[in-house]
C-alpha positions as CSV (number, residue, x, y, z in Angstrom):
1,M,8.4,59.5,-50.7
2,D,6.8,62.3,-52.7
3,K,8.7,64.8,-56.0
4,E,9.2,67.7,-53.3
5,T,10.4,65.8,-50.6
6,L,13.3,64.2,-52.6
7,I,14.0,67.5,-54.6
8,R,14.1,69.4,-50.8
9,L,16.7,65.8,-49.7
10,A,18.5,66.6,-53.1
11,N,19.1,70.1,-52.5
12,E,20.0,69.7,-48.6
13,A,22.5,67.0,-50.0
14,G,24.3,70.1,-52.4
15,I,22.6,68.6,-55.3
16,K,21.6,71.2,-57.8
17,G,20.1,70.9,-61.1
18,P,18.2,69.8,-63.5
19,A,21.3,71.7,-65.5
20,P,20.6,72.1,-69.1
21,A,22.6,69.6,-71.6
22,R,22.5,68.9,-75.5
23,A,20.1,66.6,-75.2
24,G,17.7,67.5,-72.7
25,F,18.2,68.0,-68.9
26,K,20.5,66.0,-66.8
27,M,21.4,66.2,-62.7
28,Y,24.9,66.4,-62.1
29,A,26.4,65.8,-58.3
30,S,29.7,64.9,-56.9
31,P,29.8,60.9,-55.1
32,D,30.3,62.6,-52.1
33,R,26.9,64.4,-52.8
34,L,25.2,61.4,-54.1
35,R,26.6,59.2,-50.5
36,R,24.9,62.5,-48.3
37,F,21.8,62.4,-51.1
38,A,21.3,58.5,-49.9
39,A,22.0,59.0,-46.6
40,L,19.2,61.3,-46.1
41,I,16.7,59.5,-47.9
42,A,17.8,56.1,-45.7
43,A,16.9,58.4,-42.6
44,A,13.9,60.0,-44.0
45,E,12.4,56.4,-44.5
46,R,13.5,55.2,-41.4
47,E,11.9,58.4,-39.6
48,A,8.5,57.0,-41.7
49,C,8.7,53.1,-40.2
50,A,9.3,54.0,-36.6
51,K,6.5,56.4,-37.3
52,I,4.3,53.1,-38.3
53,C,5.9,52.0,-35.0
54,D,4.8,54.6,-32.6
55,D,1.3,54.6,-34.1
56,Y,0.7,51.0,-32.3
57,Q,1.7,52.3,-28.5
58,H,-1.6,52.6,-27.5
59,A,-2.5,49.0,-28.2
60,D,0.8,47.9,-27.3
61,P,1.2,47.0,-23.5
62,L,4.3,45.6,-23.8
63,G,6.1,48.4,-25.2
64,V,6.9,46.7,-28.1
65,S,6.3,49.2,-30.2
66,I,8.4,51.7,-28.6
67,E,11.2,48.9,-29.1
68,C,10.8,48.7,-32.4
69,A,11.0,52.5,-33.4
70,S,13.5,52.7,-31.1
71,A,15.4,50.3,-33.0
72,I,14.3,51.6,-36.1
73,R,15.6,55.2,-35.4
74,A,19.2,53.9,-34.1
75,R,20.1,52.2,-37.2
76,D,22.4,53.9,-39.8
77,I,23.7,53.7,-42.9
78,H,27.7,53.4,-43.7
79,I,28.1,54.1,-47.6
80,S,31.8,53.9,-48.2
81,S,33.7,56.0,-50.7
C-alpha cells in the first residue's frame, strides 16, 4: 500500500496530521479513529487479495477463484474497544 493511499485512508478515518509538536511532528488520533483506520486498511488489503483471485478466473474452469474472491471479500475484522 503506497503512502498516498495510507494518507487518504487516515483522513477518511478522521485522522488529521501531522500536528506540530516540540520535538518534531506527531499524529494524534482517538482510539475510535485508530480502529476505523485499521478497519479501512484491512478492507483495502482484502480487496487487493480478492482482485488477485479475480485475475485467475480465465484459467479456472471450476470457479474456485470466484469462490475464493467472494470468501476474501466476505471476511471482516472486529476490533474490540
